[in-house]
C-alpha positions in Angstrom: 115.9 107.3 90.2 118.1 104.6 91.7 116.8 102.6 94.6 119.0 101.9 97.5 119.0 98.9 99.8 118.8 98.7 103.6 119.4 95.0 104.0 119.5 95.2 107.8 116.0 96.6 107.7 114.4 93.7 105.8 112.8 90.7 107.4 111.0 87.9 105.4 107.7 87.4 107.1 104.3 87.3 105.3 101.3 89.7 106.0 99.0 88.8 108.8 95.8 89.1 106.8 94.6 90.1 103.4 93.6 93.7 103.6 92.2 96.3 101.2 95.0 98.4 99.8 97.7 96.0 101.0 101.2 96.9 99.8 102.7 93.5 99.0 103.2 94.5 95.3 104.9 97.7 96.3 107.3 96.2 98.8 110.3 96.3 96.4 109.8 100.1 96.1 109.2 100.5 99.8 112.1 98.3 101.0 114.4 99.8 98.5 113.9 103.3 99.9 114.1 102.8 103.6 116.3 105.1 105.7 118.4 103.8 108.6 116.4 103.7 111.8 116.0 102.1 115.2 112.2 101.8 115.9 109.4 101.3 113.5 106.0 103.0 113.7 102.9 102.4 111.6 99.7 104.3 112.2 97.6 102.5 109.5 98.9 98.9 109.7 96.1 97.1 107.8 97.2 93.6 107.0 100.8 94.3 108.0 102.6 93.7 104.7 105.2 96.4 105.5 105.3 95.8 109.2 106.1 92.0 108.7 108.7 92.8 106.1 110.7 95.3 108.1 113.3 94.6 110.8 113.6 97.0 113.8 114.5 97.1 117.5 110.9 97.8 118.4 107.6 98.1 116.6 104.8 100.4 117.6 101.7 99.6 115.5 98.2 101.1 115.3 95.0 100.8 113.3 91.6 102.4 113.7 89.9 99.0 113.2 89.3 97.5 116.6 88.7 94.0 115.1 92.0 94.1 113.3 94.0 95.0 116.4 92.1 92.4 118.4 93.4 89.9 115.8 97.0 91.0 116.2 96.7 90.8 120.0 95.1 87.4 119.9 98.0 86.1 117.9 100.5 87.9 120.1 99.0 86.5 123.3 98.5 83.0 121.8 94.9 83.2 122.8 93.9 79.5 123.1 90.2 80.1 122.6 90.8 82.1 119.4 92.9 79.4 118.0 90.5 76.6 119.0 87.5 78.5 117.5 89.5 79.1 114.2 90.6 75.5 114.0 87.0 74.2 114.5 85.7 76.5 111.8 88.2 74.9 109.4 87.1 71.4 110.5 83.5 72.3 109.8 84.4 73.9 106.5 86.4 70.9 105.3 83.8 68.4 106.5 81.0 70.2 104.7 83.1 70.1 101.5 83.6 66.4 102.0 79.9 65.9 102.8 79.0 66.9 99.3 81.5 64.6 97.7 79.9 61.7 99.7 76.3 62.6 99.1 76.0 62.5 95.4 72.2 62.2 95.5 71.9 66.0 95.3 73.7 66.1 92.0 72.0 63.0 90.7 68.5 64.4 91.5 69.4 67.6 89.8 70.6 65.9 86.6 67.5 63.7 86.3 65.2 66.8 86.5 67.4 69.5 84.9 65.0 70.0 82.0 62.3 71.3 84.3 61.9 75.0 85.2 63.3 75.2 88.7 61.2 77.7 90.8 61.9 78.0 94.5 58.9 75.9 95.3 59.9 73.2 92.8 63.3 72.9 94.3 61.9 72.8 97.8 59.5 70.0 96.8 62.2 68.1 94.9 65.1 68.3 97.5 63.5 68.8 100.9 63.2 65.0 101.7 66.8 64.4 100.6 68.0 67.3 102.7 65.9 66.2 105.8 67.6 62.8 105.6 71.0 64.5 106.0 70.1 66.9 108.8 71.4 64.7 111.6 74.7 64.3 109.8 75.0 68.0 109.3 74.2 68.5 113.0 77.0 66.1 113.8 79.4 68.2 111.7 78.4 71.3 113.6 78.8 69.5 117.0 77.3 72.5 118.8 80.7 74.1 119.2 79.2 77.4 118.0 75.8 79.0 119.0 72.5 78.3 117.2 72.8 75.0 115.4 69.3 75.5 114.0 70.6 78.5 112.1 73.5 76.5 110.7 71.1 74.0 109.2 68.6 76.6 108.0 71.3 78.7 106.2 72.7 75.7 104.4 69.3 74.7 103.2 68.4 78.2 102.0 71.7 78.8 100.2 71.7 75.4 98.7 68.2 75.7 97.3 68.9 79.2 96.0 72.1 78.0 94.3 70.2 75.2 92.6 67.6 77.6 91.2 70.4 79.9 89.9 72.3 76.9 88.4 69.2 75.8 86.5 68.6 79.3 85.2 72.2 79.4 84.0 71.8 76.1 82.2 68.6 77.1 80.5 70.1 80.4 79.4 73.5 79.2 78.2 74.4 75.5 78.1 74.4 72.3 80.2 77.0 72.1 82.9 79.3 69.2 83.2 78.9 66.7 86.0 81.9 68.2 87.7 80.5 71.7 87.5 77.2 70.6 88.9 78.9 69.0 91.9 81.0 72.1 92.4 77.9 74.3 92.3 76.1 72.2 94.8 79.2 72.2 97.0 79.2 76.0 96.8 75.6 76.1 97.9 76.5 74.1 101.1 79.6 76.2 101.8 77.8 79.5 101.0 75.3 78.5 103.7 78.1 77.7 106.1 79.7 81.1 105.4 76.3 82.9 105.9 75.9 81.1 109.2 79.3 82.3 110.4 78.6 85.8 109.0 75.4 86.0 111.1 77.4 85.0 114.2 80.0 87.7 113.3 77.2 90.3 113.1 75.7 89.2 116.4 76.2 92.0 118.9 76.1 89.7 121.9 79.0 87.6 120.6 80.9 90.8 119.9 80.3 92.0 123.5 80.7 88.9 125.6 83.1 86.6 123.6 85.9 88.5 122.1 87.9 85.4 121.2 85.0 84.0 119.1 84.3 87.3 117.5 88.0 87.7 116.5 88.0 84.1 115.0 84.8 85.0 113.1 86.5 88.2 111.9 89.4 86.2 110.6 87.1 83.7 108.8 84.9 86.4 107.2 87.9 88.4 106.0 89.3 85.4 104.2 86.1 83.9 102.7 84.0 87.0 101.8 83.9 88.0 98.1 87.1 89.7 97.0 88.0 90.8 100.5 85.5 93.6 100.4 84.4 95.9 103.2 80.7 96.6 103.1 78.1 97.2 105.8 74.4 97.9 105.5 72.5 100.8 107.1 72.2 98.8 110.4 76.0 98.4 110.6 76.0 94.7 109.7 78.6 93.2 107.4 76.8 92.1 104.2 79.4 90.9 101.7 78.5 87.5 100.3 80.6 84.3 100.0 83.5 84.4 97.6 82.1 81.6 95.4 83.4 78.4 93.8 87.0 79.6 93.8 87.0 79.7 97.6 85.6 76.2 98.2 89.0 74.5 98.6 90.5 77.4 100.6 91.8 76.7 104.1 93.2 78.8 106.9 95.3 75.9 108.4 98.6 77.1 107.1 97.8 80.7 108.2 97.0 79.4 111.7 100.3 77.6 111.7 102.1 80.8 110.7 100.3 82.6 113.5 101.8 80.1 115.9 105.3 80.2 114.5 108.3 81.1 116.6 109.6 83.7 114.1 106.3 85.6 114.2 106.2 85.3 118.0 109.7 86.8 118.2 108.6 89.8 116.2 105.3 90.3 118.1 107.2 90.1 121.4 108.9 93.4 120.4 105.6 95.0 119.2 103.0 97.2 120.9 99.6 97.5 119.4 97.2 100.4 119.6 93.6 101.1 118.5 93.6 104.9 118.2 93.1 107.7 115.8 96.4 108.1 114.0 97.1 111.6 115.5 96.3 110.4 119.0 98.6 107.4 118.4 101.5 109.5 117.1 101.3 112.0 119.9 101.0 109.4 122.6 104.1 107.5 121.4 106.2 110.4 120.0 108.5 108.9 117.4 111.9 110.5 117.6 114.7 111.4 115.3 116.2 107.9 114.9 112.8 106.3 114.4 110.9 105.6 111.2 107.2 106.0 110.4 105.6 104.3 107.5 102.2 105.7 106.5 99.6 104.1 104.1 96.4 106.1 104.9 93.1 105.6 103.2 93.2 107.3 99.8 91.6 110.6 99.0 88.5 109.3 97.1 84.8 109.5 97.4 84.8 105.9 98.8 86.9 106.6 101.9 85.1 104.6 104.6 87.7 102.4 106.1 86.4 99.4 108.2 83.4 101.5 109.3 85.6 104.5 110.0 85.5 107.5 107.7 88.7 109.2 106.6 87.9 112.4 104.8 89.7 115.5 103.6 89.9 116.9 107.0 91.7 113.8 108.2 94.1 114.1 105.3 94.8 117.7 106.3 95.4 116.7 109.9 97.9 114.0 108.7 99.7 116.5 106.5 99.9 119.1 109.2 101.3 116.6 111.7 104.0 115.3 109.3 105.1 118.8 108.3 104.8 120.6 111.7 105.3 118.0 114.5 107.0 114.9 113.1 110.6 114.5 114.3 111.1 111.0 112.9 111.9 110.0 109.3 108.7 109.1 107.5 107.5 107.6 104.2 104.0 108.2 103.0 102.4 106.1 100.2 99.3 107.7 98.8 97.2 108.0 95.6 97.9 111.2 93.7 95.0 113.5 93.6 94.9 117.3 93.2 93.9 117.7 96.9 96.8 115.5 98.1 99.3 117.3 95.9 98.1 120.6 97.4 98.9 119.3 100.8 102.5 118.1 100.1 103.8 119.9 97.0 106.5 122.6 97.5 106.8 121.8 101.2 110.5 120.8 101.2 109.6 117.1 100.9 111.0 114.4 98.5 108.0 113.5 96.3 108.3 110.7 93.8 105.8 108.9 91.6 105.7 105.2 91.0 104.0 102.3 89.4 104.7 98.6 90.2 108.3 98.7 88.9 109.5 102.3 88.5 110.1 105.2 90.7 111.0 108.7 89.3 111.2 112.2 90.6 107.9 114.0 90.7 109.5 117.1 89.2 110.8 115.2 86.2 107.8 113.0 85.5 106.7 112.3 81.9 103.6 110.3 82.7 100.7 112.6 83.6 98.5 109.7 84.6 100.7 108.1 87.3 98.5 107.2 90.3 100.7 106.9 93.4 103.1 109.1 95.3 106.0 108.2 97.6 106.7 111.1 99.9 109.6 111.2 102.4 111.2 113.8 104.5 114.7 112.3 104.0 
């Protein structure tokens, strides 16, 4: 099926944040199948890959994740405290990385003793005096900008020592690491501790309640440095995804923060309203009309359908389908994983259903590939 272009509807901005299920890779398909419209509505905005790529007179944006909408609003309002906290996190992050490059005594001590069996007690006895000599320097890096400096030092020490134990086990099981790999692993121990300190602050209910600017900055940091961008919370509701690892050590948010301050993004956000509602409440409150366009990328119909601590189950999928088929006056595009249940909601309902992969889009009725995973559903 031939794609058509809507060049007036395309704007080249990048997503606000990495988000599970983001649609950057599908943008050629999405942008190639836009209708003509005036105002743009998105009930499940996520990281904003489609929102930032589309041009409209007005944008009306929603997500059930309060933290995500807080981030959008902090950027839109140019919240100074949010930007200051975020910038200081990056200063601390980079200074901790540089600290390890300066203090080579940790790597040297490890290499001298690498043939020993490193238990937790052995590592503590071997490295505690070296670490204690550096505590004032680490405290100076922290600068008491954030709460609980003692926790900052404690988490770095714990994660560093744990990393050294694991590194020794790896060497004894496989082969000796190069000098560079030893240094990178020790750096990862320090940075993992820094991440865990910020993760603890993020999970602190008091910060969430009384300092929204700090909590939003912590949310941005955690979303970018947690392992593989995962969402996972324990039974107490605390975020518990670990640090991303060595590949994240050199990562910085400085360019992202510059983008958040850019005039082009500010111009777009000045035409945008943000909401933190259930999708149905959002659509009914704002009532998209005939000349408007709704893009929908809801959580998929799978057994793992908890989205940012908010469940989205089959009943929600049914509510969405009912709204789109019975109440929606605007043009809409729905991207969703193909499952028997989803097909039962949309098939034979006078809608245009097509299947696609990364490059190809074909009619659902004429499909040859029985294993295609995604559907593009429109009412135009």
